[in-house]
C-alpha positions as CSV (number, residue, x, y, z in Angstrom):
1,M,-66.9,14.6,265.9
2,S,-70.4,15.9,265.8
3,D,-71.1,19.5,264.8
4,L,-72.9,20.1,268.1
5,H,-69.9,18.9,270.1
6,K,-67.5,21.0,268.0
7,N,-69.7,24.1,268.2
8,K,-70.0,23.8,271.9
9,C,-66.3,23.5,272.4
10,N,-65.7,26.6,270.2
11,E,-68.4,28.5,272.0
12,L,-66.8,27.7,275.4
13,R,-63.4,28.6,274.1
14,D,-64.6,32.0,272.8
15,Q,-66.5,32.8,276.0
16,L,-63.6,31.8,278.2
17,H,-61.1,33.9,276.2
18,Q,-63.4,36.9,276.6
19,H,-63.8,36.5,280.3
20,V,-60.2,35.8,281.3
21,Q,-58.1,38.1,279.1
22,G,-55.6,39.0,281.8
23,S,-54.6,35.5,282.9
24,D,-52.7,34.0,280.0
25,D,-51.4,30.9,281.9
26,F,-54.9,30.0,283.1
27,V,-56.4,30.6,279.6
28,Q,-53.7,28.4,278.0
29,G,-54.4,25.6,280.4
30,V,-58.1,25.7,279.8
31,M,-57.6,26.0,276.0
32,S,-55.4,22.8,276.1
33,A,-58.2,21.1,278.0
34,L,-60.8,22.1,275.4
35,D,-58.5,20.9,272.6
36,A,-58.2,17.5,274.3
37,L,-62.0,17.5,274.7
38,E,-62.4,18.1,271.0
39,R,-60.0,15.2,270.2
40,E,-61.7,12.7,272.6
41,P,-64.4,11.4,270.2
42,I,-61.7,10.7,267.6
43,M,-59.5,8.9,270.1
44,L,-62.5,6.8,271.3
45,D,-63.3,5.9,267.7
46,N,-59.6,4.9,267.1
47,M,-59.6,2.9,270.3
48,E,-62.7,1.0,269.3
49,K,-61.2,0.2,265.9
50,L,-58.0,-1.1,267.5
51,S,-60.0,-3.2,269.9
52,Q,-61.9,-4.8,267.0
53,E,-58.7,-5.5,265.2
54,N,-57.2,-7.0,268.3
55,R,-60.2,-9.4,268.7
56,R,-59.9,-10.3,265.0
57,L,-56.2,-11.1,265.4
58,K,-56.8,-13.2,268.5
59,Q,-59.4,-15.3,266.6
60,E,-56.9,-15.7,263.7
61,I,-54.3,-16.9,266.1
62,V,-56.7,-19.5,267.5
63,R,-57.6,-20.6,264.0
64,L,-54.0,-21.0,262.9
65,R,-53.0,-22.9,266.0
66,D,-55.9,-25.3,265.5
67,I,-54.7,-25.9,261.9
68,L,-51.2,-26.4,263.1
69,H,-52.3,-29.0,265.7
70,S,-54.5,-30.8,263.3
71,K,-51.7,-31.2,260.8
72,D,-49.4,-32.5,263.6
73,E,-51.9,-35.2,264.6
74,G,-52.6,-36.1,261.0
75,S,-48.9,-36.7,260.2
76,M,-48.3,-39.1,263.1
77,S,-48.7,-42.8,262.7
78,S,-51.6,-44.5,264.5
79,K,-49.2,-46.4,266.8
80,L,-47.4,-43.2,267.9
81,R,-50.7,-41.5,268.5
82,D,-51.9,-44.4,270.6
83,A,-48.6,-44.4,272.6
84,L,-49.0,-40.6,273.3
85,R,-52.5,-41.1,274.5
86,E,-51.4,-43.6,277.2
């Protein structure tokens, strides 16, 4: 999280707390929202990392399937391969 983003969240939290001293439920709700706002960049970063890992794993599956299919074809006799093509 950038320092600017964090400082802005802290500043908003402090200002809000000063202005709404008497309304604890409201303050708690807004504080929770600000906490979530602070965590958002971290969550977005984690989501991007997971998406990249997902793409990598999908490519690995395709690669391994191709290897498996090429081994299957290589182990067949030419007569069997010709029969399967027909």
